[in-house]
C-alpha positions in Angstrom: -33.4 8.6 1.0 -32.3 4.9 2.4 -35.5 3.3 1.7 -35.3 4.5 -1.5 -31.8 3.4 -1.7 -32.7 -0.1 -0.6 -35.7 -0.4 -2.6 -33.6 0.1 -6.0 -31.3 -2.1 -4.7 -33.9 -5.3 -3.8 -35.6 -4.2 -7.5 -32.4 -4.9 -9.0 -32.0 -8.1 -7.2 -35.3 -9.8 -6.5 -35.4 -12.3 -9.0 -36.9 -15.6 -8.4 -34.3 -18.0 -9.9 -31.2 -17.6 -8.5 -28.2 -18.2 -11.5 -25.6 -20.5 -12.1 -22.3 -20.0 -12.3 -20.3 -21.3 -15.5 -16.8 -21.8 -15.6 -16.2 -23.0 -18.7 -17.6 -21.1 -20.9 -17.0 -18.2 -22.6 -18.1 -16.0 -26.0 -17.8 -16.9 -28.6 -20.5 -14.3 -30.3 -19.0 -12.4 -34.0 -16.6 -9.1 -33.3 -17.9 -6.0 -34.8 -15.3 -6.8 -37.3 -15.2 -9.3 -40.1 -12.0 -10.8 -39.6 -10.8 -14.3 -38.4 -8.6 -13.5 -36.0 -10.7 -11.4 -33.9 -13.9 -13.8 -34.2 -13.7 -14.9 -30.5 -14.0 -11.4 -28.9 -15.6 -10.5 -26.2 -18.5 -8.1 -26.9 -18.2 -5.2 -25.2 -21.8 -5.6 -23.7 -20.6 -9.0 -21.6 -17.9 -6.6 -20.3 -17.8 -5.3 -16.7 -14.7 -2.9 -15.1 -15.1 -2.7 -11.5 -12.5 -1.6 -8.7 -12.9 -2.7 -5.0 -12.1 0.4 -3.0 -12.2 0.6 0.8 -10.4 1.7 4.2 -7.3 -0.8 5.2 -8.7 -4.2 7.0 -12.3 -3.6 6.1 -12.2 -6.8 3.6 -11.5 -6.0 0.6 -9.2 -9.0 -0.7 -11.1 -11.3 1.4 -14.2 -10.6 -0.5 -12.0 -11.1 -3.9 -11.1 -14.4 -2.3 -15.2 -15.2 -2.0 -16.4 -14.0 -5.7 -13.1 -16.2 -7.3 -14.3 -19.5 -4.9 -17.8 -19.0 -5.5 -17.4 -18.2 -9.4 -15.5 -21.4 -9.5 -12.2 -19.9 -10.9 -10.7 -20.8 -7.7 -11.0 -25.0 -7.3 -11.2 -26.4 -3.6 -8.0 -28.5 -2.5 -7.4 -32.1 -2.3 -6.8 -33.3 1.1 -3.7 -34.7 -0.6 -2.8 -31.2 -2.7 -3.5 -29.2 1.3 -0.4 -31.6 2.6 1.7 -30.3 0.2 1.7 -26.7 0.9 4.2 -26.8 3.6 7.1 -24.1 4.0 9.5 -25.6 1.9 6.6 -26.1 -0.9 6.9 -24.7 -4.2 4.0 -26.0 -5.4 2.9 -22.3 -6.1 5.4 -21.2 -8.0 5.6 -24.1 -10.3 1.4 -24.2 -11.1 2.0 -20.7 -12.2 -0.5 -19.3 -9.8 0.2 -16.2 -7.0 -0.3 -19.2 -4.5 2.7 -19.8 -2.5 3.5 -21.9 0.1 3.1 -19.4 3.3 -0.6 -18.7 2.3 -3.3 -20.0 4.4 -5.9 -22.5 4.1 -9.3 -22.3 5.0 -11.6 -25.1 4.3 -9.8 -26.4 1.3 -9.1 -22.8 -0.3 -6.1 -20.7 -0.4 -6.8 -17.5 1.5 -5.2 -13.9 0.2 -4.8 -15.0 -3.2 -4.3 -11.7 -4.5 -1.7 -10.6 -2.1 1.3 -12.4 -4.0 4.2 -10.5 -2.9 6.1 -11.1 0.1 5.4 -8.2 2.1 1.8 -8.1 1.4 2.0 -11.7 3.6 4.3 -11.1 5.8 2.5 -7.4 6.6 -1.1 -8.6 6.3 -1.8 -5.5 4.2 -2.6 -5.4 0.6 0.5 -2.8 -0.9 -0.2 -3.3 -5.1 -3.3 -3.2 -7.1 -3.5 -6.2 -9.0 -6.5 -7.5 -11.4 -8.6 -10.7 -12.3 -10.9 -11.9 -13.7 -14.2 -14.0 -13.5 -16.1 -15.5 -15.5 -20.1 -15.3 -14.7 -22.9 -16.6 -16.9 -20.4 -16.1 -20.0 -20.1 -12.3 -19.2 -17.0 -11.7 -18.0 -15.8 -9.4 -14.6 -12.5 -7.6 -14.3 -11.7 -7.1 -10.7 -9.2 -4.8 -9.3 -8.1 -5.4 -5.9 -6.6 -1.9 -4.2 -4.7 -1.1 -1.4 -6.3 0.4 1.5 -3.4 2.3 3.2 -3.3 5.9 2.3 0.5 5.6 1.8 -0.4 3.6 -1.0 -3.3 6.0 -2.5 -1.6 6.0 -5.7 -2.1 2.5 -6.6 -6.0 3.6 -6.1 -5.5 6.3 -8.2 -3.2 4.8 -11.3 -6.5 2.1 -12.0 -9.3 4.5 -11.7 -8.5 5.0 -15.8 -9.5 1.1 -16.6 -12.5 0.4 -14.6 -16.2 2.0 -15.4 -17.5 1.2 -12.2 -16.6 0.6 -8.2 -17.5 -1.6 -5.2 -17.4 0.5 -1.8 -16.8 -1.4 0.9 -17.7 -0.1 4.1 -16.6 -2.1 8.3 -20.8 -2.6 9.5 -19.0 -1.8 12.6 -16.4 0.8 11.6 -18.6 2.8 9.3 -16.7 5.2 6.9 -13.0 6.2 8.0 -9.9 7.9 6.8 -9.3 6.2 4.1 -12.9 5.9 2.5 -13.1 9.4 2.3 -10.0 9.4 -0.4 -10.8 6.8 -2.4 -14.8 7.8 -2.7 -13.5 11.0 -3.6 -11.9 9.9 -6.2 -14.0 7.7 -7.4 -16.7 10.7 -7.5 -14.1 12.8 -8.7 -14.0 10.3 -12.1 -18.2 10.3 -12.9 -18.1 7.1 -11.4 -21.3 5.3 -9.4 -20.6 3.1 -6.8 -21.9 0.0 -5.4 -21.9 -0.3 -1.6 -21.0 -3.0 0.4 -21.5 -2.8 4.2 -19.2 -5.7 4.8 -19.1 -7.7 7.9 -22.8 -7.1 8.6 -22.7 -10.7 11.2 -20.8 -9.2 13.8 -22.7 -9.1 16.9 -21.5 -5.2 17.4 -22.6 -4.1 13.6 -24.7 -0.9 13.5 -25.8 -0.7 10.1 -28.2 2.2 10.1 -25.9 4.3 11.8 -23.0 3.3 9.4 -25.8 4.2 6.2 -26.5 7.5 7.7 -22.9 8.3 8.0 -22.3 6.9 4.4 -24.8 9.1 3.0 -23.4 12.3 5.0 -20.3 11.4 3.4 -21.5 11.5 -0.2 -23.0 14.2 0.7 -19.8 16.4 2.0 -18.1 15.2 -1.0 -20.3 16.3 -3.7 -22.1 13.6 -4.9 -24.6 14.2 -7.9 -27.9 13.0 -7.5 -27.0 9.8 -9.9 -24.4 9.0 -7.5 -26.0 9.6 -4.0 -29.0 7.4 -5.0 -26.4 4.1 -4.5 -27.6 0.5 -4.2 -26.6 -0.9 -0.9 -26.1 -5.0 -0.2 -25.7 -6.7 3.4 -22.4 -9.2 3.4 -20.0 -11.2 4.9 -17.2 -12.0 2.8 -15.6 -14.2 5.5 -18.6 -16.3 5.9 -19.5 -16.0 2.1 -23.2 -14.6 1.6 -24.5 -11.0 0.1 -28.1 -9.8 0.8 -30.2 -7.0 -0.4 -31.9 -6.8 3.4 -30.3 -6.3 6.6 -29.6 -9.2 8.3 -31.3 -10.1 11.1 -29.4 -13.1 12.7 -25.6 -13.9 12.4 -26.1 -15.4 8.6 -28.9 -15.6 5.9 -31.1 -18.5 6.6 -30.5 -20.1 2.9 -27.2 -21.3 2.0 -24.4 -18.8 2.0 -23.9 -17.5 -1.7 -23.0 -14.1 -3.3 -24.9 -14.3 -6.2 -26.8 -10.7 -5.4 -23.5 -9.4 -5.2 -22.9 -10.9 -8.7 -26.0 -9.8 -10.1 -25.4 -6.4 -8.9 -22.6 -6.0 -10.8 -24.0 -6.9 -13.8 -27.2 -4.6 -13.4 -25.3 -1.8 -11.8 -21.5 -1.1 -13.4 -21.6 0.0 -16.6 -20.3 -2.1 -19.9 -17.7 -0.3 -22.0 -20.1 0.1 -24.7 -18.8 4.1 -25.2 -15.3 2.2 -26.0 -14.6 2.5 -29.9 -13.6 -0.8 -31.5 -13.5 0.7 -35.0 -10.6 3.2 -35.0 -6.5 2.8 -34.4 -5.5 1.1 -31.2 -5.0 3.2 -27.8 -4.5 2.1 -24.3 -3.2 3.9 -21.1 -0.4 2.0 -19.4 -1.2 1.6 -15.5 1.2 -1.4 -14.4 4.3 -2.9 -15.4 4.5 -6.5 -15.2 7.5 -8.7 -15.2 7.4 -12.6 -16.6 10.2 -14.7 -16.6 9.6 -15.7 -20.1 8.5 -12.9 -22.1 9.9 -9.9 -20.4 8.1 -6.7 -19.2 4.3 -6.8 -20.2 2.3 -3.7 -20.2 -1.2 -3.9 -18.2 -4.2 -1.6 -18.8 -7.4 -1.3 -20.6 -7.8 -0.9 -24.2 -9.5 2.5 -25.2 -10.4 1.9 -28.8 -9.5 -0.2 -31.5 -8.6 -3.9 -31.9 -5.1 -5.4 -30.9 -3.8 -8.2 -32.6 -0.6 -10.6 -32.1 2.2 -8.9 -34.6 0.5 -5.4 -34.5 3.4 -2.4 -34.0 3.0 0.0 -31.6 4.1 2.9 -30.2 4.8 4.3 -26.8 4.0 8.3 -25.7 4.6 10.0 -22.6 2.4 12.2 -21.2 3.6 14.8 -23.1 3.5 12.9 -26.3 7.2 11.9 -26.7 8.0 8.9 -28.3 9.7 6.6 -25.6 9.5 3.1 -26.7 8.5 0.6 -29.3 7.9 -2.7 -30.6 5.8 -5.3 -32.5 3.2 -7.7 -29.8 4.3 -10.6 -29.3 2.0 -11.7 -26.8 -1.5 -10.6 -25.4 -2.4 -12.1 -21.9 -5.9 -11.6 -20.4 -6.4 -13.2 -16.8 -8.8 -16.2 -15.9 -8.5 -16.0 -12.2 -4.9 -16.2 -10.8 -3.9 -17.0 -14.3 -2.7 -15.4 -17.9 -4.6 -16.5 -20.9 -3.0 -16.3 -24.0 -5.2 -14.3 -26.5 -4.8 -13.7 -30.4 -6.8 -10.6 -30.8 -8.4 -8.0 -27.6 -11.1 -4.7 -28.4 -11.6 -1.6 -26.7 -13.0 -3.0 -22.8 -10.8 -5.4 -22.2 -8.3 -5.3 -19.6 -4.5 -7.0 -21.0 -1.3 -7.3 -20.8 0.8 -6.8 -23.7 4.7 -8.1 -24.2 7.1 -6.7 -26.6 7.3 -3.3 -26.1 10.3 -2.1 -25.4 10.4 1.6 -23.4 13.3 3.4 -23.3 14.3 6.7 -20.6 11.0 8.4 -19.4 9.0 5.4 -20.2 6.7 3.5 -17.8 3.0 3.4 -16.1 0.7 6.4 -17.5 2.7 6.2 -21.0 0.6 5.5 -23.8 0.5 2.2 -26.6 -0.7 3.1 -29.6 -0.9 2.2 -33.1 1.2 4.7 -35.5 -1.2 4.6 -38.3 -4.8 5.7 -38.8 -5.1 9.1 -36.7 -4.8 11.3 -39.7 -3.0 14.5 -39.8 -2.0 15.5 -36.2 -1.3 11.9 -35.4 -1.8 9.7 -32.3 -2.3 12.0 -28.7 -1.3 10.4 -25.3 -4.3 9.6 -23.5 -5.3 11.5 -20.3 -4.2 10.3 -17.1 -5.4 10.7 -13.9 -4.2 13.6 -11.5 -1.8 12.4 -8.5 -2.0 13.7 -5.1 1.9 15.0 -4.3 4.1 13.5 -2.2 4.0 14.7 1.6 7.1 13.3 2.7 11.0 13.3 1.6 14.7 11.5 2.3 17.8 11.2 1.3 19.5 7.9 -0.3 23.1 7.8 0.3 25.7 4.9 -0.4 26.8 3.0 2.9 30.3 4.1 4.2 30.4 2.5 7.5 33.0 0.3 8.6 30.9 -2.5 7.7 29.8 -1.4 4.8 30.0 -3.9 2.0 30.4 -7.0 4.2 27.0 -7.7 4.0 25.3 -6.7 0.4 26.2 -7.8 -3.3 25.3 -3.8 -4.7 27.5 -1.0 -3.3 27.6 1.8 -5.7 25.7 4.9 -6.0 25.2 4.2 -9.9 23.8 0.9 -9.2 21.5 2.4 -6.7 20.3 5.1 -8.7 19.7 3.4 -11.4 17.4 0.8 -9.3 15.4 3.6 -8.0 14.9 5.6 -11.1 13.6 2.0 -12.7 10.7 1.8 -9.8 9.6 5.3 -10.4 8.8 4.3 -13.8 6.4 1.9 -12.5 5.4 3.8 -8.5 3.1 6.7 -9.6 3.7 8.2 -5.8 7.5 8.4 -6.1 9.3 11.4 -7.0 13.1 10.7 -7.5 15.3 13.8 -7.0 18.7 14.5 -7.0 20.4 14.7 -3.9 22.3 16.9 -1.5 25.9 15.2 -2.9 26.2 13.8 -5.9 25.9 10.5 -5.4 22.9 10.8 -3.6 18.8 10.7 -4.5 16.0 12.3 -2.7 12.7 10.0 -2.6 9.7 11.9 -2.0 6.8 9.9 -1.4 3.2 9.7 0.6 4.2 8.4 4.2 7.1 6.8 6.0 5.3 3.5 5.0 5.4 4.3 1.5 9.2 5.0 1.4 9.4 1.6 4.1 8.3 -0.6 1.6 10.4 0.2 -0.9 13.9 0.7 1.1 12.8 -2.8 2.6 12.2 -4.3 -1.0 15.8 -3.0 -2.0 17.1 -4.4 1.2 16.2 -7.6 0.1 17.6 -7.6 -3.3 21.1 -6.9 -1.6 21.6 -3.2 -1.6 23.5 -1.5 0.6 22.5 2.1 1.3 22.2 4.8 4.1 19.2 6.7 4.3 18.6 10.2 6.1 15.7 11.3 8.6 12.6 11.8 6.6 11.2 15.6 6.4 7.7 17.1 5.9 8.0 18.8 2.2 7.4 22.5 2.6 6.5 24.6 0.1 6.5 28.4 -0.2 3.6 30.4 1.6 2.1 32.9 -2.0 0.2 34.8 1.1 2.4 36.0 3.1 2.0 39.0 5.0 4.4 40.6 7.3 5.8 38.3 9.7 3.5 35.4 8.9 4.8 32.2 8.3 7.1 31.8 5.4 6.7 28.5 4.4 3.3 25.7 4.1 3.5 22.3 5.8 1.2 19.2 4.8 -1.6 18.4 7.5 -2.9 15.6 8.0 -6.4 14.2 9.3 -6.0 11.7 11.7 -8.5 9.5 13.3 -8.0 7.6 15.9 -9.9 4.6 17.4 -8.9 3.8 21.1 -10.2 3.0 24.5 -11.2 5.4 26.6 -8.9 5.6 29.4 -6.1 5.5 26.6 -7.8 8.7 24.7 -6.4 11.8 27.2 -2.9 10.1 26.6 -3.4 10.3 22.7 -4.5 13.5 22.5 -2.1 14.9 24.9 0.6 13.5 22.5 -0.7 14.8 19.3 -1.5 18.1 20.9 1.9 18.5 21.6 2.8 17.6 17.8 1.1 20.7 17.4 -2.5 19.0 16.5 -6.0 20.4 17.0 -8.9 18.4 17.5 -11.5 18.9 15.4 -14.0 15.8 17.0 -14.4 13.5 20.0 -17.0 10.9 20.0 -18.0 8.4 22.6 -19.1 5.3 21.7 -21.6 2.5 23.7 -20.2 3.3 27.5 -20.3 -0.5 27.8 -17.9 -1.4 25.0 -15.9 1.8 26.0 -14.6 3.1 22.8 -13.9 6.8 21.7 -13.2 8.2 18.2 -11.2 11.3 17.9 -10.4 13.5 14.8 -7.6 15.9 15.0 -5.6 18.0 12.1 -1.7 16.8 12.5 1.3 18.0 10.6 2.7 15.5 8.5 6.1 15.8 10.7 4.1 15.4 14.0 3.2 11.9 12.7 6.3 10.6 11.9 8.0 9.9 15.1 4.8 9.0 16.8 2.6 6.3 14.3 5.6 3.8 14.8 5.9 2.4 18.0 4.7 5.1 20.1 1.1 5.3 19.7 1.0 1.1 20.9 2.6 1.5 23.8 0.1 4.5 25.0 -3.0 2.9 23.6 -1.1 -0.6 25.1 -2.2 -2.3 21.8 -6.0 -1.4 22.5 -6.0 1.3 19.5 -5.9 2.0 15.9 -4.6 5.2 14.2 -5.4 6.2 10.4 -4.8 9.6 8.4 -5.1 11.1 5.4 -3.5 14.0 3.3 -5.9 17.1 3.9 -3.8 20.4 2.4 -1.4 22.3 2.5 -1.6 24.7 5.8 0.7 27.8 7.4 3.3 26.4 9.5 3.0 25.5 13.0 6.2 25.9 14.4 9.0 23.7 16.2 7.9 20.1 17.6 9.3 19.0 20.9 8.7 15.6 20.8 11.1 15.1 23.8 13.1 12.3 22.6 16.4 11.4 24.7 20.0 11.5 24.0 21.9 8.6 22.4 23.9 5.9 24.0 27.1 5.9 21.3 29.7 3.1 20.8 32.8 4.6 21.4 35.1 1.6 19.8 35.1 -0.9 17.3 34.6 -5.1 17.7 31.9 -7.0 18.9 29.9 -6.0 22.1 29.6 -8.2 25.0 27.2 -9.1 27.7 30.1 -7.9 30.4 30.7 -5.1 29.2 26.6 -4.3 28.4 25.5 -5.3 31.9 26.3 -2.0 33.5 25.5 -0.5 30.8 22.0 -1.0 31.1 21.3 1.6 34.0 22.2 4.2 30.9 19.2 3.7 29.3 17.9 1.7 26.5 20.1 -0.7 24.7 19.6 -1.3 20.9 21.6 -4.7 20.8 22.3 -8.1 21.5 25.6 -9.4 23.1 28.3 -10.6 20.3 27.0 -7.5 17.6 29.5 -5.9 15.9 29.7 -2.3 16.5 31.9 0.5 15.0 32.5 4.1 16.8 29.4 6.8 15.8 27.2 3.7 16.1 24.2 4.3 18.0 23.6 1.6 20.2 20.5 2.2 22.6 18.4 5.2 24.0 19.8 7.2 26.8 18.0 8.0 29.8 19.2 11.7 30.0 18.9 14.1 27.2 22.8 13.7 26.7 24.4 11.7 24.0 26.6 9.4 25.8 30.0 7.7 24.5 30.2 3.9 25.9 32.3 0.8 25.3 30.1 -2.2 24.9 33.2 -4.4 23.4 35.4 -4.6 27.2 36.1 -8.1 27.9 36.3 -10.1 31.1 40.0 -10.4 31.7 40.9 -13.9 32.3 43.5 -14.1 35.6 44.0 -17.1 37.8 43.2 -15.3 40.5 40.0 -15.9 41.9 38.3 -12.5 42.8 34.7 -12.4 45.2 31.8 -12.0 42.7 33.5 -13.8 39.6 30.9 -16.0 39.2 27.9 -13.8 39.2 25.4 -14.5 36.7 25.3 -11.7 34.5 21.7 -10.7 33.5 20.7 -8.9 30.4 17.2 -7.1 29.7 15.8 -8.3 26.3 17.0 -4.8 23.8 14.7 -3.0 22.1 14.9 -4.5 18.4 14.2 -1.5 15.9 12.5 -1.7 12.8 13.2 -0.4 9.7 9.4 2.0 10.1 10.4 2.6 13.2 14.0 3.1 13.0 13.4 6.0 10.5 10.5 7.1 12.8 13.3 7.3 16.0 16.2 9.0 13.9 17.3 12.6 14.9 18.2 15.6 12.2 22.4 14.2 12.8 21.7 10.7 12.1 21.2 8.2 9.8 19.6 4.5 9.3 22.4 2.0 7.7 20.3 -0.6 5.6 21.7 -4.0 4.8 20.5 -7.4 3.5 20.9 -8.8 7.1 21.1 -5.7 9.7 19.4 -2.0 10.3 21.9 -0.1 12.0 21.4 3.4 13.5 24.4 5.3 13.4 25.7 9.2 13.8 26.0 10.7 10.3 29.7 12.0 11.2 31.2 9.1 12.9 34.1 11.1 14.4 33.7 12.4 18.0 35.4 15.5 16.8 33.4 16.5 13.8 30.3 16.4 16.2 31.4 18.4 18.9 31.4 15.3 21.3 34.0 14.9 24.3 34.0 11.2 24.5 32.4 10.9 27.5 29.1 12.4 27.2 27.8 15.4 25.0 24.5 17.5 25.2 22.5 16.4 22.5 21.6 19.2 20.0 
């Protein structure tokens, strides 16, 4: 089978003369409709819409960087321009592109150009799906870069409606991983025929033959058709900038690095959107809402039918067919690389952004934009949308009622917070917002702690002050309950761990304590010492483990990834073994003099000169009891010299919790206070009497 795949791929890629790239060339052929405003429409036969899908860190964004460079879409910076990219420079923003001063420069090119979001650059991951376009020999290739983390799987699901093919990237060393299964299953269910890119094939540790076998087994497991399983395959190194149809013998091809074989494979394997008609009325499914400082909100999507012109009147329909907005088209934008290009008209098959449509309550992603006339007696109907997997984690958001509330943020009231979160839900398809336990709270449901944590971090940077309850796994009633069986079903995650063999036992033990069940245990090369473990673990068991405990268990030599498997009967209570908390019993500024003796009580979370208040958690106790302490005691100034008065105070570095770590660490009776400047852990009830504490030490419930 693999020989047939390679032969098919080789026949498609073989060409005695390499193609040359054309940057400025554009299609000027006449449209199917004799209209002077649409005489420059791109023929459907010359359009390719493709998504780049893969597991996290398999090289999607790096591959898109190379495609943009080698197509001539992105120019190499001169020495002077490179010097202008300093931390305080705004050259990227001034040029209207997504390149910023924080971008890294490699060989004169800006790297990670598609990761324009601040959080994406800081974390080194892709969070939002983004579209770019490349002009290749007069053909238009629209490329959608997608996230690799399971928590952002909704970004992959929502863009499947506007592509006709996918390029599946697989690390030639790691092989298919958990998210590879997820994104491939979504592509196969849509009937798309993938092409496969074995990336990082230049590494000495690459094992392409075994990865090909594992990949074919994955296609078979997911129920791929014969056509889908007969996928073409290329070997590539996105970092070095080459792709080829034959397995590399050396670390790099003998000829000059080139992505031409991959470009040719996209043109030959991905079908053009010829099945879409430009003769009927206009319709388009909105898959993303963009923002522009000059024209306002932009609706991004692929035109399904008809031709759109500037000045046309459009209606917006929600998935139920209810009108949720209307407006006149002010601007139509296509793409050339990272920049938007204004157009007078666009036809079916093109991916465009439309300005001028005002959406009312309930309008956003998955709305259908249509022309109101020309549909017959039944009128316009909404376009079908891709089903979204259900959320698995929930948490409650409250207003900040701590003694320090309102000092650091500018947006404090429940009404302002609710409006912002409901607005986010219009564009974040994987986010569900429900009323909370109180009138001033909301319940957020998402794919994981990282998914919800990114939203909370965004709110924090926008000036909001909020308090957040502990994340919980979403349970559903058990419809098949009999007798004394479990009354609820809980979400189960398929967890894949790649770790050094000497640390594997610790990881297995911790996940087993969290009701995990081992599925496979595979040993790799004995000289390398890596093992691959697959376990099925309840989602609630991963909440407190992945944030920080796993890193300590593997000493930084391991990765853990998970994907939603399904709902199974409740597996019982978990015993994560968290100790009690060190709780401040007074307000004021912490001092090194008071904190020095408190270090024997446990691990501190704060520095000296930190503002604290009663009920604030300042550390983790070394025992199971909650301890109430005073970290604000000051050294009394007297004229009496005491023995040891000049002893030096020595403080250990505190354990500073990040937002995701705080969410995973917090207990059921605690909240995380999130402000633009601080992240504090606190008890839900600040008064000791309400918590049942005794002032000195209270047993942890």
